[in-house]
Structure formats: C-alpha cells, structure tokens
ZATIDREN-177137 format. One record per atom (N, C-alpha, C, O): x, y, z. Coordinates in steps of 0.02 Angstrom, whole numbers, plus 50000, padded with zeros to 5 digits. Layout:
<atoms>
X  Y  Z
X  Y  Z
...
</atoms>
This chain:
<atoms>
X  Y  Z
50214  49079  49821
50215  49119  49760
50248  49185  49778
50233  49215  49829
50292  49208  49735
50325  49271  49746
50275  49328  49738
50224  49321  49704
50290  49385  49771
50244  49442  49765
50239  49465  49693
50185  49483  49671
50295  49465  49656
50293  49487  49586
50248  49442  49545
50209  49466  49504
50254  49376  49555
50212  49329  49518
50139  49337  49538
50094  49335  49496
50127  49345  49603
50058  49355  49627
50028  49418  49599
49969  49419  49579
50067  49472  49597
50043  49535  49568
50027  49526  49494
49976  49550  49470
50070  49490  49459
50059  49478  49387
49996  49438  49376
49957  49453  49330
49985  49387  49417
49924  49346  49411
49862  49387  49427
49811  49379  49393
49865  49430  49477
49808  49472  49494
49792  49519  49436
49734  49528  49419
49843  49549  49406
49832  49593  49349
49803  49554  49290
49760  49579  49254
49826  49492  49281
49798  49449  49228
49724  49438  49240
49684  49442  49193
49705  49423  49302
49634  49413  49318
49594  49476  49306
49539  49473  49278
49620  49533  49326
49587  49597  49315
49574  49607  49240
49520  49626  49220
49625  49594  49199
49618  49603  49127
49567  49555  49097
49529  49574  49053
49566  49493  49121
49517  49444  49095
49446  49464  49114
49400  49460  49073
49436  49486  49175
49369  49508  49196
49348  49571  49158
49290  49577  49138
49395  49616  49148
49381  49677  49109
49361  49658  49038
49313  49685  49010
49397  49611  49008
49382  49588  48941
49314  49554  48936
49284  49551  48882
49289  49528  48992
49224  49495  48993
49167  49544  49008
49110  49524  49016
49183  49609  49012
49131  49659  49022
49120  49680  49093
49071  49715  49107
49163  49661  49139
49155  49681  49209
49193  49746  49223
49246  49758  49194
49165  49788  49266
49203  49842  49295
49245  49810  49349
49218  49773  49391
49309  49822  49349
49352  49784  49394
49409  49829  49420
49433  49873  49386
49427  49814  49482
49481  49852  49514
49523  49804  49556
49497  49764  49594
49587  49810  49548
49634  49773  49591
49646  49816  49652
49665  49875  49646
49637  49787  49710
49647  49825  49772
49721  49831  49786
49752  49781  49805
49751  49890  49777
49823  49897  49785
49845  49887  49857
49904  49875  49870
49799  49892  49904
49817  49885  49974
49801  49815  50000
49799  49804  50061
49790  49767  49955
49775  49700  49979
49839  49670  50008
49894  49693  49994
49830  49619  50046
49888  49586  50076
49912  49624  50137
49872  49644  50179
49978  49634  50143
50007  49662  50204
50017  49737  50201
50048  49765  50246
49993  49771  50150
50004  49843  50143
49960  49885  50189
49971  49945  50195
49913  49854  50222
49868  49892  50266
49847  49847  50324
49853  49786  50321
49823  49879  50377
49797  49840  50434
49729  49810  50419
49710  49759  50448
49692  49841  50373
49626  49815  50353
49636  49759  50303
49678  49763  50258
49597  49708  50311
49598  49653  50262
49553  49671  50204
49493  49681  50213
49581  49674  50145
49544  49689  50084
49551  49632  50035
49602  49598  50035
49501  49622  49992
49508  49571  49940
49559  49594  49888
49576  49653  49885
49583  49547  49848
49631  49565  49796
49597  49602  49739
49627  49647  49709
49535  49582  49723
49501  49610  49664
49427  49622  49681
49395  49582  49715
49401  49678  49658
49330  49692  49661
49305  49694  49589
49336  49726  49547
49250  49660  49575
49224  49658  49506
49148  49657  49507
49117  49628  49552
49118  49690  49457
49046  49690  49451
49025  49704  49380
49061  49736  49342
48966  49679  49362
48940  49690  49294
48872  49724  49295
48836  49723  49245
48854  49755  49351
48789  49788  49357
48737  49743  49389
48688  49768  49417
48746  49678  49385
48701  49630  49417
48736  49590  49472
48707  49577  49525
48798  49571  49459
48836  49529  49505
48897  49568  49527
48932  49598  49486
48910  49566  49593
48968  49601  49621
49007  49552  49663
48980  49516  49704
49072  49549  49651
49115  49500  49684
49174  49533  49719
49203  49582  49694
49190  49507  49777
49253  49521  49811
49294  49457  49804
49273  49404  49828
49351  49461  49772
49389  49401  49754
49457  49400  49788
49495  49449  49785
49473  49345  49819
49540  49332  49843
49572  49287  49791
49549  49231  49779
49626  49310  49760
49658  49274  49704
49720  49239  49729
49762  49268  49764
49726  49176  49711
49784  49135  49729
49807  49096  49668
49766  49071  49630
49872  49092  49659
49899  49051  49605
49959  49013  49629
49992  49032  49678
49973  48958  49595
50029  48916  49617
50051  48871  49560
50012  48850  49518
50116  48858  49559
50143  48809  49512
50131  48739  49540
50129  48690  49503
50125  48735  49606
50117  48670  49638
50044  48654  49653
49999  48690  49634
50036  48600  49688
49969  48576  49706
49974  48552  49777
50019  48512  49792
49932  48571  49821
49873  48614  49816
49889  48686  49833
49946  48704  49846
49837  48727  49832
49841  48797  49854
49809  48800  49923
49754  48774  49934
49844  48830  49971
49818  48839  50038
49800  48912  50050
49834  48957  50026
49747  48922  50088
49727  48989  50108
49721  48991  50184
49695  48944  50215
49745  49044  50213
49740  49054  50285
49667  49064  50304
49631  49101  50271
49645  49032  50356
49576  49037  50378
49555  49108  50393
49499  49129  50377
49600  49147  50424
49585  49217  50441
49575  49258  50378
49533  49303  50375
49615  49243  50327
49609  49278  50263
49541  49266  50231
49510  49312  50204
49517  49204  50233
49452  49187  50205
49396  49219  50247
49348  49246  50219
49403  49218  50313
49354  49250  50355
49349  49324  50340
49294  49352  50335
49407  49357  50332
49408  49429  50317
49376  49444  50249
49341  49494  50242
49386  49399  50200
49354  49408  50135
49278  49405  50142
49243  49448  50115
49253  49356  50177
49181  49349  50186
49153  49409  50224
49100  49434  50206
49188  49432  50275
49166  49489  50313
49163  49552  50269
49113  49587  50269
49216  49564  50231
49217  49622  50187
49162  49618  50135
49125  49666  50124
49155  49560  50104
49105  49552  50051
49034  49564  50078
48994  49598  50045
49020  49538  50136
48954  49548  50166
48941  49622  50178
48887  49647  50162
48989  49657  50206
48980  49728  50221
48978  49771  50158
48946  49824  50157
49012  49749  50106
49016  49787  50044
48957  49773  49997
48942  49813  49953
48924  49717  50008
48867  49698  49966
48889  49658  49906
48856  49658  49854
48945  49622  49912
48971  49581  49858
48969  49507  49879
48959  49491  49937
48978  49464  49830
48983  49393  49843
49057  49375  49851
49097  49394  49809
49075  49340  49905
49145  49321  49913
49163  49263  49868
49125  49214  49862
49219  49267  49836
49243  49213  49793
49319  49205  49801
49355  49253  49811
49340  49143  49798
49411  49127  49796
49426  49109  49723
49396  49063  49695
49473  49145  49693
49495  49130  49625
49562  49095  49629
49608  49120  49660
49568  49037  49597
49631  48999  49598
49653  48987  49527
49613  48976  49481
49719  48988  49519
49748  48974  49453
49812  48934  49463
49858  48955  49497
49812  48876  49433
49872  48833  49432
49908  48845  49367
49877  48861  49316
49974  48837  49368
50013  48847  49306
49984  48805  49249
49964  48748  49259
49982  48835  49191
49956  48805  49129
49882  48788  49133
49857  48746  49095
49847  48820  49178
49774  48813  49183
49744  48883  49186
49779  48932  49195
49678  48886  49178
49643  48950  49182
49621  48963  49254
49636  48924  49299
49585  49016  49264
49559  49033  49330
49496  48992  49344
49455  48979  49300
49489  48972  49408
49429  48938  49432
49408  48972  49497
49449  48995  49536
49343  48974  49507
49315  49012  49563
49273  48968  49609
49240  48921  49586
49276  48984  49674
49239  48947  49725
49210  48995  49775
49240  49046  49792
49150  48979  49800
49126  49013  49860
49166  48983  49917
49181  48923  49916
49185  49023  49967
49224  48995  50023
49194  48934  50056
49231  48890  50078
49127  48930  50060
49095  48871  50090
49107  48807  50051
49099  48752  50078
49127  48813  49988
49138  48754  49946
49209  48728  49950
49225  48678  49918
49251  48761  49989
49321  48740  49994
49329  48689  50051
49291  48688  50098
49380  48648  50044
49397  48600  50097
49431  48638  50154
49479  48674  50144
49404  48629  50215
49435  48660  50273
49477  48609  50309
49454  48553  50324
49539  48627  50323
49585  48582  50357
49570  48580  50432
49531  48621  50457
49600  48532  50466
49590  48527  50538
49614  48590  50574
49588  48606  50628
49663  48624  50546
49690  48685  50576
49650  48748  50561
49669  48802  50583
49594  48741  50525
49552  48798  50511
49571  48836  50448
49543  48889  50434
49619  48810  50410
49638  48841  50347
49599  48808  50291
49558  48763  50303
49610  48830  50230
49573  48804  50173
49622  48778  50120
49679  48801  50115
49598  48730  50081
49641  48698  50030
49601  48688  49966
49542  48669  49967
49634  48701  49910
49605  48686  49844
49656  48645  49806
49712  48668  49792
49638  48584  49788
49681  48542  49747
49667  48558  49673
49612  48580  49655
49716  48546  49632
49709  48559  49561
49651  48518  49532
49612  48544  49493
49646  48455  49551
49593  48413  49524
49524  48440  49545
49477  48437  49506
49520  48465  49606
49457  48495  49629
49439  48556  49588
49381  48565  49568
49489  48598  49574
49477  48658  49534
49451  48638  49465
49402  48667  49441
49484  48591  49433
49465  48571  49365
49397  48536  49363
49359  48546  49315
49381  48497  49414
49318  48459  49414
49259  48499  49441
49203  48492  49415
49270  48540  49492
49214  48571  49527
49213  48647  49525
49162  48677  49542
49268  48677  49505
49271  48749  49505
49229  48779  49449
49214  48746  49399
49211  48842  49458
49176  48880  49407
49228  48913  49363
49268  48953  49387
49228  48896  49298
49279  48926  49255
49261  48998  49239
49206  49021  49255
49307  49034  49208
49298  49105  49195
49237  49119  49152
49201  49167  49166
49225  49079  49101
49168  49090  49057
49102  49084  49096
49057  49125  49087
49096  49034  49138
49036  49027  49178
49031  49082  49231
48977  49109  49244
49087  49098  49262
49089  49149  49314
49065  49217  49287
49031  49254  49322
49083  49232  49225
49065  49296  49195
48998  49293  49157
48979  49342  49126
48964  49236  49160
48898  49230  49129
48899  49216  49055
48848  49225  49021
48956  49194  49028
48961  49182  48956
48951  49108  48938
48950  49091  48879
48942  49066  48988
48926  48995  48975
48895  48967  49039
48895  49000  49091
48870  48907  49034
48842  48873  49092
48870  48803  49093
48866  48766  49044
48898  48784  49150
48925  48717  49158
48868  48667  49160
48819  48676  49196
48874  48614  49120
48824  48561  49119
48861  48496  49134
48912  48481  49102
48836  48459  49181
48868  48396  49199
48844  48340  49154
48791  48345  49123
48882  48287  49150
48863  48228  49112
48798  48199  49139
48756  48175  49101
48790  48202  49204
48728  48178  49235
48667  48218  49210
48615  48189  49196
48674  48284  49205
48619  48325  49180
48603  48310  49108
48544  48307  49089
48654  48299  49067
48644  48283  48996
48608  48216  48990
48561  48209  48950
48630  48167  49029
48598  48101  49027
48525  48106  49048
48482  48075  49016
48511  48144  49101
48442  48152  49125
48398  48185  49071
48342  48164  49060
48425  48238  49038
48387  48271  48985
48372  48224  48927
48317  48224  48900
48422  48183  48908
48411  48136  48853
48359  48084  48872
48318  48065  48830
48362  48061  48934
48312  48012  48956
48242  48042  48955
48194  48009  48935
48236  48105  48978
48172  48139  48977
48147  48148  48905
48088  48137  48890
48192  48168  48859
48174  48176  48789
48152  48109  48759
48103  48106  48723
48189  48056  48775
48173  47989  48749
48105  47967  48775
48064  47940  48738
48092  47977  48839
48029  47958  48869
47971  47996  48835
47919  47967  48820
47981  48060  48822
47929  48100  48788
47917  48075  48717
47860  48071  48695
47972  48058  48682
47965  48031  48614
47925  47966  48614
47882  47955  48571
47939  47923  48662
47903  47859  48667
47829  47871  48679
47786  47840  48649
47814  47917  48724
47744  47934  48739
47708  47959  48677
47651  47940  48664
47741  48002  48639
47710  48029  48578
47696  47974  48527
47644  47975  48495
47742  47928  48519
47733  47872  48472
47675  47828  48495
47632  47810  48454
47674  47811  48559
47620  47768  48585
47552  47803  48579
47502  47771  48563
47551  47868  48592
47487  47905  48585
47464  47906  48512
47405  47901  48499
47512  47912  48465
47494  47913  48394
47466  47845  48373
47418  47841  48334
47495  47791  48399
47470  47724  48384
47400  47716  48414
47355  47690  48381
47391  47738  48476
47327  47732  48510
47271  47771  48474
47214  47748  48471
47288  47829  48447
47239  47870  48412
47225  47842  48341
47176  47861  48309
47269  47797  48318
47262  47771  48251
47297  47813  48199
47289  47801  48139
47336  47862  48220
47373  47904  48173
47435  47868  48146
47463  47889  48095
47455  47815  48180
47516  47779  48161
47501  47704  48167
47472  47682  48217
47522  47666  48118
47513  47594  48120
47558  47566  48175
47612  47591  48187
47533  47513  48208
47571  47482  48263
47640  47459  48240
47689  47468  48276
47643  47430  48178
47707  47406  48153
47756  47465  48143
47816  47458  48155
47730  47522  48121
47773  47581  48111
47797  47607  48179
47854  47629  48187
47753  47606  48228
47772  47627  48295
47826  47583  48324
47873  47608  48354
47820  47517  48314
47871  47471  48338
47937  47485  48304
47990  47486  48336
47936  47496  48239
47997  47511  48201
48029  47575  48227
48090  47579  48231
47990  47625  48244
48017  47688  48268
48049  47681  48336
48096  47717  48353
48023  47634  48376
48051  47624  48443
48113  47581  48445
48147  47578  48496
48127  47547  48390
48186  47503  48388
48249  47542  48379
48303  47513  48376
</atoms>
C-alpha cells in the first residue's frame, strides 16, 4: 500500500471512530518517522481505550511484521490501552482483531485473510459498542431454549388442569 493511500485510510478510520463518539488521534509519528514504535491510531470513549495498528489492502491477504505487532502490544500495555489490529480491504469496511487472534506465520509474522476478516473480525459497529455480533449458533441455541421453555409451560398447564390435553397437543404441533 502506498504511503498516501495508507495515510488516507488511517484518516478515514479516525473520522469513523470520531463519528462513533470516540476521542481519537492519528499518531503522526507512526511508521518510520521515529525510532519509537507507535500505533497508527489512539482511540477511547471513556471506558475503552485502544492502540490500533491500521492496515489496508486491495489484495488478499494483509501481512503484518511480527516486530510491529510486538511493538503495538508493548506500547498498549504501557499506555493502558487494548491493542487492536484494524484491517480494511477494498470495498469492505474496517474489521478489528486482538493480535492473539491473528494467524502467525512460520516466520513470526502475522496474516489476515479477507475471508477471516469478514467471518471473524469485529466490525466497526461492534467495536464502537453500537451493536453486538450474534452467531447463527447463538440464535439457534436461544430458540431451542425458548422452545423448551414453551413446551414446559404447556405441559405444566395441562398437568395443573388449566389446559385440556387435546389443546396442549394442538399447541405442540
């Protein structure tokens, strides 16, 4: 990714986080402008504070240097923030990962595939606390629990004599 495109993407992320109610700052000395390793973006909403390394790409996958990720975690720990990797693929939104959730290559670097970002990443709405990701498995489990509770209530009503057995059978069909 060119520096101009990377800068534009970082500013885009800053604006999106700002729009979601976060105090946010793009670290102008991130990357090679200083000897100290700094995250690309610092963001907080009074409860949650993040040090974010932002990466974007037109291609797939996105690779991160292992030393860069280590420096992010080190900075975040000392600063009192949570380290996050923010990735954005062309024509997609931002997705966020804790560094421990990324695939580590044999060479000690990190990789995020587009499919991984879309399937497992935390989207911007969830990251900023404006929604909660719910999996199909969780929805199925909740429905099964609700159905089980409904069945119990019908059977208890029949047992107490509040409901005729034939009506209970009809309700369960």
